[in-house]
PASEBA-1860 file (N, C-alpha, C; in nm, 3 decimals):
! residues 261
1> XXXXXXXX> 0.519/1.486/-7.346/0.444/1.379/-7.275/0.579/1.264/-7.246 ~ 0.650/1.235/-7.317/0.739/1.144/-7.310/0.808/1.161/-7.183 ~ 0.844/1.297/-7.154/0.918/1.332/-7.041/0.865/1.292/-6.896 ~ 0.714/1.315/-6.880/0.651/1.283/-6.778/0.651/1.135/-6.739 ~ 0.646/1.048/-6.847/0.644/0.912/-6.812/0.763/0.867/-6.737 ~ 0.900/0.915/-6.769/1.006/0.886/-6.710/1.016/0.926/-6.561 ~ 0.908/1.012/-6.515/0.927/1.045/-6.373/0.852/0.935/-6.300 ~ 0.916/0.894/-6.185/0.851/0.819/-6.086/0.762/0.843/-5.979
9> XXXXXXXX> 0.662/0.804/-6.000/0.509/0.852/-5.925/0.544/0.776/-5.773 ~ 0.480/0.855/-5.699/0.494/0.804/-5.547/0.414/0.894/-5.458 ~ 0.417/0.868/-5.333/0.321/0.979/-5.217/0.394/1.089/-5.219 ~ 0.294/1.185/-5.213/0.320/1.329/-5.225/0.412/1.379/-5.065 ~ 0.523/1.405/-5.079/0.588/1.450/-4.975/0.577/1.609/-4.935 ~ 0.542/1.673/-4.862/0.524/1.812/-4.808/0.700/1.843/-4.749 ~ 0.682/1.994/-4.784/0.801/2.056/-4.728/0.818/2.032/-4.570 ~ 0.911/1.986/-4.526/0.935/1.951/-4.375/0.922/1.834/-4.303
17> XXXXXXXX> 0.828/1.749/-4.403/0.821/1.601/-4.377/0.928/1.514/-4.440 ~ 0.958/1.404/-4.362/1.049/1.309/-4.399/0.931/1.190/-4.462 ~ 1.022/1.135/-4.566/0.948/1.033/-4.605/0.945/0.896/-4.534 ~ 0.841/0.852/-4.524/0.849/0.732/-4.404/0.848/0.620/-4.484 ~ 0.888/0.498/-4.375/0.891/0.380/-4.455/0.787/0.260/-4.380 ~ 0.720/0.229/-4.492/0.589/0.157/-4.426/0.641/0.032/-4.350 ~ 0.738/-0.028/-4.459/0.776/-0.142/-4.405/0.872/-0.145/-4.273 ~ 0.928/-0.053/-4.252/0.987/-0.009/-4.109/0.903/0.010/-3.989
25> XXXXXXXX> 0.781/0.055/-4.025/0.671/0.089/-3.891/0.607/-0.058/-3.902 ~ 0.601/-0.102/-3.990/0.529/-0.241/-3.968/0.617/-0.328/-3.883 ~ 0.739/-0.295/-3.919/0.846/-0.419/-3.848/0.835/-0.384/-3.679 ~ 0.834/-0.265/-3.671/0.846/-0.211/-3.505/0.691/-0.268/-3.432 ~ 0.585/-0.246/-3.532/0.447/-0.294/-3.475/0.444/-0.436/-3.428 ~ 0.497/-0.514/-3.554/0.478/-0.659/-3.511/0.589/-0.701/-3.386 ~ 0.712/-0.619/-3.373/0.814/-0.661/-3.260/0.711/-0.623/-3.156 ~ 0.640/-0.513/-3.136/0.578/-0.436/-2.987/0.465/-0.542/-2.981
33> XXXXXXXX> 0.385/-0.616/-3.093/0.280/-0.684/-3.067/0.328/-0.813/-3.013 ~ 0.426/-0.859/-3.048/0.500/-0.980/-2.999/0.549/-0.980/-2.870 ~ 0.596/-0.884/-2.826/0.643/-0.833/-2.678/0.540/-0.835/-2.592 ~ 0.429/-0.770/-2.632/0.319/-0.773/-2.533/0.222/-0.873/-2.528 ~ 0.210/-0.965/-2.633/0.144/-1.070/-2.643/0.133/-1.162/-2.525 ~ 0.061/-1.206/-2.443/0.081/-1.294/-2.317/0.135/-1.415/-2.356 ~ 0.198/-1.462/-2.263/0.265/-1.592/-2.261/0.202/-1.708/-2.200 ~ 0.159/-1.793/-2.265/0.075/-1.910/-2.227/0.181/-2.020/-2.119
41> XXXXXXXX> 0.108/-2.016/-2.014/0.180/-2.129/-1.920/0.126/-2.264/-1.917 ~ 0.162/-2.373/-2.041/0.111/-2.466/-2.045/0.110/-2.561/-1.951 ~ 0.212/-2.549/-1.845/0.211/-2.626/-1.715/0.062/-2.603/-1.636 ~ 0.033/-2.440/-1.629/-0.075/-2.431/-1.556/-0.217/-2.449/-1.627 ~ -0.190/-2.469/-1.778/-0.317/-2.507/-1.818/-0.341/-2.666/-1.812 ~ -0.220/-2.751/-1.799/-0.249/-2.902/-1.799/-0.307/-2.923/-1.649 ~ -0.330/-2.816/-1.522/-0.340/-2.810/-1.412/-0.487/-2.754/-1.389 ~ -0.551/-2.722/-1.498/-0.670/-2.633/-1.483/-0.646/-2.507/-1.425
49> XXXXXXXX> -0.540/-2.454/-1.477/-0.500/-2.299/-1.454/-0.434/-2.281/-1.315 ~ -0.396/-2.395/-1.248/-0.324/-2.355/-1.132/-0.186/-2.360/-1.150 ~ -0.111/-2.257/-1.124/0.023/-2.254/-1.157/0.135/-2.278/-1.033 ~ 0.247/-2.324/-1.074/0.344/-2.356/-0.960/0.407/-2.241/-0.909 ~ 0.414/-2.246/-0.765/0.466/-2.143/-0.714/0.611/-2.182/-0.702 ~ 0.718/-2.097/-0.729/0.853/-2.092/-0.730/0.924/-2.032/-0.620 ~ 0.838/-1.954/-0.530/0.895/-1.840/-0.410/0.779/-1.835/-0.306 ~ 0.849/-1.794/-0.199/0.741/-1.807/-0.076/0.617/-1.704/-0.063
57> XXXXXXXX> 0.675/-1.577/-0.184/0.553/-1.482/-0.187/0.442/-1.542/-0.241 ~ 0.448/-1.640/-0.330/0.336/-1.684/-0.408/0.284/-1.797/-0.323 ~ 0.298/-1.810/-0.201/0.231/-1.906/-0.131/0.121/-1.837/-0.044 ~ 0.008/-1.778/-0.097/-0.106/-1.710/-0.007/-0.245/-1.748/-0.079 ~ -0.361/-1.759/-0.007/-0.504/-1.783/-0.054/-0.482/-1.911/-0.080 ~ -0.580/-1.951/-0.178/-0.609/-2.073/-0.207/-0.496/-2.136/-0.289 ~ -0.449/-2.260/-0.260/-0.344/-2.335/-0.289/-0.384/-2.477/-0.280 ~ -0.275/-2.556/-0.367/-0.310/-2.683/-0.355/-0.134/-2.775/-0.360
65> XXXXXXXX> -0.131/-2.876/-0.258/-0.014/-2.933/-0.257/-0.012/-3.063/-0.361 ~ 0.082/-3.041/-0.457/0.099/-3.166/-0.534/0.221/-3.260/-0.536 ~ 0.156/-3.402/-0.515/0.297/-3.490/-0.518/0.263/-3.576/-0.667 ~ 0.390/-3.608/-0.708/0.379/-3.650/-0.796/0.335/-3.572/-0.939 ~ 0.254/-3.631/-1.014/0.180/-3.549/-1.126/0.042/-3.550/-1.094 ~ -0.048/-3.450/-1.095/-0.196/-3.449/-1.101/-0.252/-3.496/-0.980 ~ -0.174/-3.547/-0.854/-0.224/-3.577/-0.721/-0.190/-3.521/-0.640 ~ -0.303/-3.451/-0.542/-0.293/-3.371/-0.444/-0.327/-3.441/-0.333
73> XXXXXXXX> -0.294/-3.345/-0.196/-0.300/-3.380/-0.064/-0.474/-3.356/-0.030 ~ -0.510/-3.431/-0.008/-0.684/-3.429/0.023/-0.725/-3.434/0.181 ~ -0.781/-3.343/0.201/-0.837/-3.308/0.360/-0.939/-3.431/0.383 ~ -0.945/-3.503/0.496/-1.057/-3.611/0.550/-1.112/-3.549/0.659 ~ -1.278/-3.582/0.662/-1.339/-3.535/0.730/-1.323/-3.551/0.912 ~ -1.208/-3.656/0.886/-1.169/-3.658/1.040/-1.043/-3.605/1.084 ~ -1.001/-3.505/1.017/-0.892/-3.431/1.057/-0.770/-3.497/1.006 ~ -0.770/-3.589/0.937/-0.632/-3.669/0.850/-0.625/-3.630/0.695
81> XXXXXXXX> -0.527/-3.650/0.652/-0.482/-3.607/0.521/-0.450/-3.736/0.444 ~ -0.481/-3.742/0.306/-0.444/-3.870/0.218/-0.408/-3.789/0.070 ~ -0.347/-3.870/0.023/-0.327/-3.839/-0.129/-0.467/-3.889/-0.214 ~ -0.483/-3.767/-0.283/-0.615/-3.776/-0.384/-0.596/-3.881/-0.478 ~ -0.708/-3.898/-0.568/-0.705/-3.952/-0.695/-0.650/-3.884/-0.786 ~ -0.621/-3.918/-0.896/-0.507/-3.854/-0.979/-0.617/-3.809/-1.071 ~ -0.589/-3.691/-1.123/-0.666/-3.595/-1.207/-0.648/-3.608/-1.365 ~ -0.741/-3.601/-1.417/-0.686/-3.571/-1.575/-0.621/-3.460/-1.630
89> XXXXXXXX> -0.565/-3.428/-1.739/-0.481/-3.323/-1.775/-0.610/-3.201/-1.808 ~ -0.593/-3.085/-1.731/-0.666/-2.969/-1.739/-0.779/-2.989/-1.639 ~ -0.772/-3.068/-1.522/-0.867/-3.073/-1.420/-0.825/-2.987/-1.310 ~ -0.905/-2.909/-1.248/-0.833/-2.837/-1.110/-0.841/-2.950/-1.001 ~ -0.786/-2.894/-0.926/-0.798/-2.955/-0.777/-0.922/-2.994/-0.751 ~ -0.964/-3.093/-0.666/-1.114/-3.087/-0.608/-1.104/-2.988/-0.475 ~ -1.237/-2.969/-0.416/-1.239/-2.866/-0.319/-1.169/-2.917/-0.187 ~ -1.188/-3.052/-0.152/-1.128/-3.118/-0.063/-0.967/-3.114/-0.062
97> XXXXXXXX> -0.937/-3.074/-0.177/-0.759/-3.077/-0.195/-0.732/-2.924/-0.192 ~ -0.830/-2.845/-0.190/-0.745/-2.694/-0.163/-0.756/-2.644/-0.024 ~ -0.607/-2.603/-0.012/-0.563/-2.542/0.112/-0.609/-2.388/0.109 ~ -0.586/-2.334/0.230/-0.570/-2.197/0.238/-0.453/-2.157/0.321 ~ -0.363/-2.062/0.265/-0.203/-2.050/0.286/-0.208/-1.909/0.328 ~ -0.133/-1.896/0.460/-0.132/-1.764/0.511/0.038/-1.749/0.567 ~ 0.070/-1.623/0.551/0.201/-1.593/0.564/0.239/-1.573/0.716 ~ 0.316/-1.633/0.794/0.332/-1.623/0.935/0.456/-1.528/0.949
105> XXXXXXXX> 0.567/-1.530/0.867/0.677/-1.456/0.875/0.726/-1.444/0.754 ~ 0.844/-1.420/0.709/0.922/-1.410/0.597/0.972/-1.550/0.568 ~ 0.957/-1.657/0.669/1.012/-1.765/0.623/0.897/-1.890/0.624 ~ 0.804/-1.855/0.718/0.700/-1.973/0.741/0.551/-1.924/0.707 ~ 0.490/-2.048/0.682/0.367/-2.022/0.663/0.253/-2.101/0.739 ~ 0.123/-2.094/0.754/0.030/-2.165/0.813/-0.049/-2.195/0.701 ~ -0.102/-2.340/0.729/-0.198/-2.389/0.622/-0.348/-2.424/0.676 ~ -0.433/-2.381/0.605/-0.580/-2.424/0.669/-0.655/-2.535/0.592
113> XXXXXXXX> -0.723/-2.617/0.630/-0.776/-2.714/0.564/-0.947/-2.661/0.519 ~ -1.021/-2.705/0.430/-1.121/-2.672/0.408/-1.246/-2.666/0.511 ~ -1.195/-2.766/0.607/-1.278/-2.790/0.718/-1.257/-2.655/0.846 ~ -1.180/-2.563/0.812/-1.164/-2.459/0.889/-1.045/-2.493/0.990 ~ -0.967/-2.556/0.966/-0.860/-2.626/1.087/-0.751/-2.619/1.037 ~ -0.643/-2.594/1.122/-0.513/-2.576/1.085/-0.406/-2.687/1.084 ~ -0.333/-2.690/0.983/-0.240/-2.850/0.960/-0.122/-2.835/1.088 ~ -0.088/-2.944/1.120/-0.010/-2.958/1.230/0.084/-3.106/1.213
121> XXXXXXXX> 0.180/-3.100/1.262/0.237/-3.241/1.282/0.247/-3.309/1.402 ~ 0.163/-3.405/1.415/0.147/-3.479/1.571/0.265/-3.539/1.614 ~ 0.286/-3.625/1.733/0.413/-3.684/1.794/0.451/-3.794/1.709 ~ 0.354/-3.826/1.653/0.395/-3.976/1.564/0.414/-3.955/1.427 ~ 0.410/-3.819/1.395/0.484/-3.781/1.238/0.355/-3.760/1.164 ~ 0.239/-3.791/1.213/0.097/-3.755/1.135/0.095/-3.636/1.096 ~ 0.031/-3.566/0.976/-0.021/-3.449/0.916/-0.142/-3.431/0.980 ~ -0.203/-3.341/1.054/-0.335/-3.354/1.084/-0.386/-3.188/1.082
129> XXXXXXXX> -0.522/-3.217/1.069/-0.592/-3.074/1.068/-0.700/-3.056/1.151 ~ -0.657/-3.015/1.289/-0.768/-3.031/1.378/-0.732/-2.908/1.486 ~ -0.640/-2.811/1.440/-0.614/-2.707/1.550/-0.697/-2.554/1.505 ~ -0.756/-2.486/1.612/-0.837/-2.366/1.565/-0.751/-2.270/1.552 ~ -0.614/-2.260/1.619/-0.544/-2.144/1.598/-0.418/-2.173/1.558 ~ -0.316/-2.077/1.482/-0.174/-2.101/1.443/-0.063/-2.070/1.595 ~ -0.012/-2.185/1.619/0.093/-2.166/1.736/0.225/-2.215/1.644 ~ 0.334/-2.262/1.734/0.452/-2.293/1.680/0.451/-2.439/1.598
137> XXXXXXXX> 0.361/-2.523/1.638/0.325/-2.644/1.567/0.237/-2.655/1.450 ~ 0.169/-2.528/1.419/0.073/-2.505/1.292/0.178/-2.459/1.185 ~ 0.301/-2.373/1.209/0.386/-2.328/1.120/0.493/-2.459/1.022 ~ 0.495/-2.408/0.894/0.567/-2.471/0.797/0.643/-2.391/0.732 ~ 0.785/-2.435/0.672/0.849/-2.369/0.613/0.894/-2.453/0.481 ~ 0.863/-2.340/0.378/0.867/-2.390/0.259/1.050/-2.395/0.225 ~ 1.096/-2.499/0.188/1.227/-2.489/0.142/1.256/-2.519/-0.001 ~ 1.324/-2.404/-0.077/1.319/-2.404/-0.233/1.473/-2.396/-0.233
145> XXXXXXXX> 1.534/-2.502/-0.326/1.677/-2.525/-0.364/1.654/-2.569/-0.512 ~ 1.754/-2.561/-0.593/1.768/-2.601/-0.742/1.633/-2.620/-0.802 ~ 1.519/-2.537/-0.811/1.421/-2.530/-0.867/1.324/-2.659/-0.795 ~ 1.335/-2.701/-0.699/1.285/-2.773/-0.636/1.206/-2.725/-0.465 ~ 1.101/-2.805/-0.408/1.044/-2.742/-0.334/1.008/-2.872/-0.229 ~ 1.040/-2.852/-0.091/0.986/-2.949/0.027/0.951/-2.848/0.128 ~ 0.861/-2.923/0.219/0.759/-2.839/0.324/0.826/-2.878/0.468 ~ 0.887/-2.814/0.529/0.944/-2.858/0.655/0.853/-2.845/0.771
153> XXXXXXXX> 0.818/-2.954/0.846/0.715/-2.899/0.985/0.770/-2.877/1.092 ~ 0.721/-2.872/1.196/0.757/-2.815/1.313/0.862/-2.909/1.379 ~ 0.869/-3.037/1.366/0.933/-3.131/1.407/1.074/-3.162/1.338 ~ 1.104/-3.049/1.224/1.200/-3.085/1.170/1.204/-3.178/1.069 ~ 1.089/-3.251/1.020/1.078/-3.316/0.936/1.003/-3.282/0.823 ~ 1.003/-3.341/0.682/0.948/-3.283/0.594/0.846/-3.369/0.549 ~ 0.751/-3.283/0.504/0.618/-3.362/0.454/0.654/-3.444/0.344 ~ 0.552/-3.572/0.331/0.578/-3.651/0.226/0.436/-3.758/0.225
161> XXXXXXXX> 0.406/-3.859/0.159/0.302/-3.943/0.172/0.360/-4.090/0.202 ~ 0.299/-4.159/0.267/0.328/-4.275/0.345/0.301/-4.377/0.209 ~ 0.395/-4.470/0.160/0.363/-4.561/0.070/0.272/-4.687/0.099 ~ 0.266/-4.682/0.224/0.188/-4.842/0.252/0.035/-4.788/0.259 ~ -0.029/-4.652/0.311/-0.153/-4.615/0.281/-0.179/-4.485/0.245 ~ -0.077/-4.427/0.160/-0.119/-4.265/0.130/-0.159/-4.187/0.206 ~ -0.130/-4.203/0.341/-0.154/-4.104/0.431/-0.053/-3.981/0.446 ~ -0.088/-3.862/0.482/0.048/-3.760/0.475/0.098/-3.744/0.600
169> XXXXXXXX> 0.224/-3.756/0.583/0.317/-3.758/0.716/0.414/-3.650/0.698 ~ 0.489/-3.641/0.815/0.644/-3.569/0.816/0.738/-3.645/0.914 ~ 0.766/-3.721/0.866/0.883/-3.835/0.946/1.036/-3.820/0.902 ~ 1.083/-3.770/0.778/1.204/-3.777/0.725/1.281/-3.648/0.760 ~ 1.411/-3.639/0.797/1.475/-3.545/0.813/1.557/-3.488/0.718 ~ 1.564/-3.562/0.602/1.617/-3.531/0.472/1.519/-3.530/0.370 ~ 1.550/-3.489/0.251/1.466/-3.458/0.145/1.516/-3.541/0.027 ~ 1.435/-3.633/-0.004/1.450/-3.726/-0.148/1.338/-3.736/-0.198
177> XXXXXXXX> 1.289/-3.783/-0.327/1.192/-3.788/-0.409/1.078/-3.801/-0.359 ~ 1.036/-3.864/-0.253/0.943/-3.879/-0.179/0.886/-3.724/-0.127 ~ 0.986/-3.680/-0.062/0.947/-3.514/-0.013/0.957/-3.421/-0.087 ~ 0.962/-3.442/-0.254/0.948/-3.320/-0.339/0.839/-3.285/-0.363 ~ 0.771/-3.166/-0.340/0.625/-3.145/-0.384/0.631/-3.029/-0.468 ~ 0.486/-3.010/-0.510/0.478/-2.875/-0.586/0.370/-2.792/-0.521 ~ 0.384/-2.682/-0.466/0.269/-2.609/-0.426/0.182/-2.502/-0.550 ~ 0.068/-2.543/-0.562/-0.008/-2.474/-0.674/-0.097/-2.372/-0.650
185> XXXXXXXX> -0.101/-2.233/-0.688/-0.159/-2.153/-0.654/-0.277/-2.108/-0.777 ~ -0.382/-2.045/-0.715/-0.513/-2.031/-0.790/-0.507/-1.852/-0.791 ~ -0.437/-1.827/-0.719/-0.455/-1.649/-0.713/-0.380/-1.594/-0.838 ~ -0.439/-1.476/-0.860/-0.377/-1.374/-1.009/-0.248/-1.325/-0.988 ~ -0.179/-1.374/-1.078/-0.031/-1.317/-1.065/-0.029/-1.172/-1.113 ~ 0.043/-1.104/-1.056/0.087/-0.942/-1.088/0.122/-0.935/-1.235 ~ 0.079/-0.824/-1.267/0.087/-0.785/-1.405/0.220/-0.730/-1.417 ~ 0.316/-0.764/-1.501/0.448/-0.739/-1.517/0.463/-0.600/-1.555
193> XXXXXXXX> 0.567/-0.501/-1.483/0.559/-0.388/-1.509/0.600/-0.351/-1.690 ~ 0.518/-0.236/-1.733/0.537/-0.217/-1.891/0.426/-0.275/-1.964 ~ 0.353/-0.364/-1.892/0.239/-0.455/-1.969/0.120/-0.361/-2.037 ~ 0.094/-0.378/-2.162/-0.016/-0.274/-2.183/-0.152/-0.357/-2.176 ~ -0.159/-0.416/-2.072/-0.307/-0.491/-2.077/-0.408/-0.370/-2.045 ~ -0.515/-0.377/-2.097/-0.625/-0.273/-2.039/-0.652/-0.287/-1.921 ~ -0.716/-0.164/-1.883/-0.741/-0.151/-1.707/-0.840/-0.244/-1.678 ~ -0.932/-0.270/-1.779/-1.046/-0.379/-1.770/-0.993/-0.519/-1.708
201> XXXXXXXX> -0.862/-0.566/-1.769/-0.827/-0.672/-1.766/-0.709/-0.701/-1.638 ~ -0.711/-0.602/-1.565/-0.602/-0.603/-1.457/-0.677/-0.617/-1.351 ~ -0.636/-0.738/-1.240/-0.712/-0.781/-1.131/-0.743/-0.899/-1.126 ~ -0.833/-0.965/-1.019/-0.879/-1.088/-1.031/-0.955/-1.135/-1.139 ~ -0.999/-1.255/-1.159/-1.103/-1.289/-1.267/-1.233/-1.235/-1.250 ~ -1.269/-1.249/-1.090/-1.413/-1.182/-1.065/-1.403/-1.039/-1.078 ~ -1.301/-0.971/-1.089/-1.303/-0.817/-1.099/-1.316/-0.780/-1.254 ~ -1.212/-0.850/-1.309/-1.216/-0.847/-1.491/-1.352/-0.877/-1.527
209> XXXXXXXX> -1.451/-0.984/-1.477/-1.569/-0.994/-1.547/-1.651/-0.886/-1.497 ~ -1.662/-0.847/-1.374/-1.747/-0.724/-1.331/-1.691/-0.580/-1.419 ~ -1.577/-0.580/-1.466/-1.512/-0.453/-1.545/-1.590/-0.450/-1.651 ~ -1.596/-0.584/-1.736/-1.637/-0.597/-1.888/-1.803/-0.593/-1.901 ~ -1.860/-0.645/-1.759/-2.017/-0.637/-1.763/-2.035/-0.464/-1.730 ~ -1.970/-0.390/-1.674/-2.007/-0.263/-1.633/-1.993/-0.197/-1.769 ~ -1.887/-0.242/-1.852/-1.837/-0.187/-1.992/-1.978/-0.214/-2.089 ~ -2.001/-0.328/-2.118/-2.084/-0.348/-2.220/-2.229/-0.392/-2.177
217> XXXXXXXX> -2.258/-0.414/-2.042/-2.388/-0.459/-2.019/-2.479/-0.323/-1.980 ~ -2.604/-0.341/-2.051/-2.694/-0.231/-1.984/-2.839/-0.269/-1.934 ~ -2.861/-0.237/-1.805/-2.983/-0.269/-1.758/-3.087/-0.136/-1.727 ~ -3.222/-0.163/-1.735/-3.275/-0.042/-1.725/-3.274/0.007/-1.559 ~ -3.266/-0.116/-1.483/-3.258/-0.069/-1.335/-3.141/-0.041/-1.298 ~ -3.029/-0.029/-1.391/-2.909/0.005/-1.349/-2.821/-0.096/-1.259 ~ -2.858/-0.239/-1.250/-2.799/-0.308/-1.134/-2.716/-0.406/-1.232 ~ -2.608/-0.435/-1.162/-2.519/-0.552/-1.245/-2.581/-0.696/-1.248
225> XXXXXXXX> -2.547/-0.775/-1.331/-2.601/-0.881/-1.350/-2.491/-0.971/-1.388 ~ -2.411/-1.039/-1.302/-2.293/-1.107/-1.338/-2.298/-1.277/-1.323 ~ -2.247/-1.338/-1.395/-2.260/-1.471/-1.434/-2.193/-1.557/-1.321 ~ -2.281/-1.599/-1.221/-2.235/-1.687/-1.099/-2.195/-1.806/-1.136 ~ -2.165/-1.861/-1.222/-2.129/-1.986/-1.264/-1.967/-2.021/-1.220 ~ -1.915/-2.110/-1.231/-1.790/-2.135/-1.161/-1.670/-2.096/-1.250 ~ -1.590/-2.008/-1.218/-1.503/-1.911/-1.290/-1.372/-1.995/-1.360 ~ -1.380/-2.125/-1.308/-1.228/-2.229/-1.372/-1.225/-2.214/-1.532
233> XXXXXXXX> -1.334/-2.201/-1.574/-1.317/-2.214/-1.710/-1.250/-2.078/-1.770 ~ -1.260/-1.957/-1.710/-1.203/-1.839/-1.737/-1.052/-1.836/-1.704 ~ -1.021/-1.908/-1.582/-0.884/-1.916/-1.554/-0.801/-1.997/-1.679 ~ -0.869/-2.111/-1.742/-0.835/-2.185/-1.848/-0.796/-2.100/-1.972 ~ -0.927/-2.015/-2.020/-0.939/-1.970/-2.114/-0.850/-1.873/-2.134 ~ -0.794/-1.784/-2.009/-0.704/-1.708/-2.007/-0.567/-1.777/-2.034 ~ -0.538/-1.856/-1.983/-0.406/-1.935/-1.992/-0.372/-1.974/-2.150 ~ -0.504/-1.962/-2.227/-0.514/-2.027/-2.372/-0.520/-1.922/-2.469
241> XXXXXXXX> -0.520/-1.812/-2.401/-0.536/-1.669/-2.471/-0.691/-1.646/-2.538 ~ -0.760/-1.725/-2.485/-0.932/-1.689/-2.496/-1.021/-1.639/-2.406 ~ -0.945/-1.549/-2.343/-1.033/-1.511/-2.249/-1.164/-1.405/-2.253 ~ -1.121/-1.327/-2.397/-1.226/-1.239/-2.437/-1.352/-1.301/-2.495 ~ -1.328/-1.428/-2.551/-1.428/-1.511/-2.598/-1.525/-1.591/-2.515 ~ -1.437/-1.605/-2.387/-1.509/-1.679/-2.286/-1.595/-1.571/-2.194 ~ -1.560/-1.461/-2.164/-1.615/-1.361/-2.107/-1.759/-1.307/-2.156 ~ -1.756/-1.295/-2.317/-1.843/-1.276/-2.426/-1.924/-1.392/-2.388
249> XXXXXXXX> -1.906/-1.517/-2.421/-2.007/-1.628/-2.369/-2.076/-1.590/-2.273 ~ -2.013/-1.570/-2.143/-2.049/-1.580/-2.020/-2.176/-1.481/-2.006 ~ -2.148/-1.347/-2.081/-2.212/-1.226/-2.079/-2.360/-1.279/-2.161 ~ -2.335/-1.337/-2.286/-2.435/-1.361/-2.376/-2.551/-1.463/-2.268 ~ -2.511/-1.542/-2.183/-2.614/-1.607/-2.096/-2.678/-1.516/-2.037 ~ -2.646/-1.400/-2.011/-2.740/-1.324/-1.928/-2.857/-1.217/-2.007 ~ -2.824/-1.253/-2.160/-2.915/-1.204/-2.208/-2.956/-1.027/-2.208 ~ -2.839/-0.956/-2.193/-2.852/-0.853/-2.178/-2.715/-0.762/-2.211
257> XXXXX> -2.665/-0.826/-2.321/-2.542/-0.755/-2.369/-2.564/-0.707/-2.508 ~ -2.529/-0.595/-2.522/-2.546/-0.491/-2.651/-2.468/-0.561/-2.786 ~ -2.358/-0.638/-2.729/-2.264/-0.701/-2.812/-2.257/-0.835/-2.822 ~ -2.369/-0.904/-2.778/-2.426/-1.053/-2.781/-2.532/-1.068/-2.863 ~ -2.541/-1.200/-2.908/-2.701/-1.225/-2.986/-2.789/-1.249/-2.880
END
C-alpha cells in the first residue's frame, strides 16, 4: 500500500482528452466579462442621463443646449429664449429646456422648441422661436473643432448668451468662450458591434421595459401593463449599471410579476 500513497491523485483524464487548466479558463472568462461590462458615462450621469454629443449624427430627437455647466437654453412663451436656472448634479433639463433637432442635410440642422416653433435668427441677432416651417433662416450649422462645439446661425454668427440679460443671441462672427456650447441628447446610443447585450436590452428604454414586461409579467387577459411613470430614473439607472433593479422595481409596482413580491 506504500506504493499507492506516492501516486499523485487528480482528475481522471480519458484517452483523447486534454488536461484542462481551470485557472486559465477562469482568466479568459474574467477578461471577457471585463470587456463586455458596460462603461459608465459619469458625465451623462451628472446630467440626468443626457450625454454630450460629439458629432452631427448625434444631434437628432430630444436635445438640450448647455452653456457653462448645468444651465440650458430655455424657451419662453413669447417666442424668445433665455438661459435657464442652474440644475443640481443628476438633474435632467426642464421641459422648457428641451428642443427637438432635425437634420436638414449633412451639415445643417433645424431646431424646434416645445411650443412647436422653429428657431431662427432675427435681423437684430436675437434667437427666436416663431417660425412654422424650416427655411434658410431656420437652419443651424454645428461646428466641431478640437473637442469643442459652436452653433452657427443663418447670419454667419454664433449662438451665445447676452451677458446683460441672459437672452440667447447670435451676434459674434468669431468663437470665444461665450460661444462654446454642449449639445446633450436623450436618444439611445447605438449598441456597439460585438456587444453581448441580450436582445431584451437593445433599443430604447421604452422598448426595453416592454420587452421585460413581455418576458416576466403574466396577465389573465393577456394585455400588457407597463408602468407609465417618468423613465428618467431608468436612464440614470442604466448609466449607473442598475437597470435590472430599476426595471424590477417598476414592474413590482404593477403587482403582476412572477419574480416580484
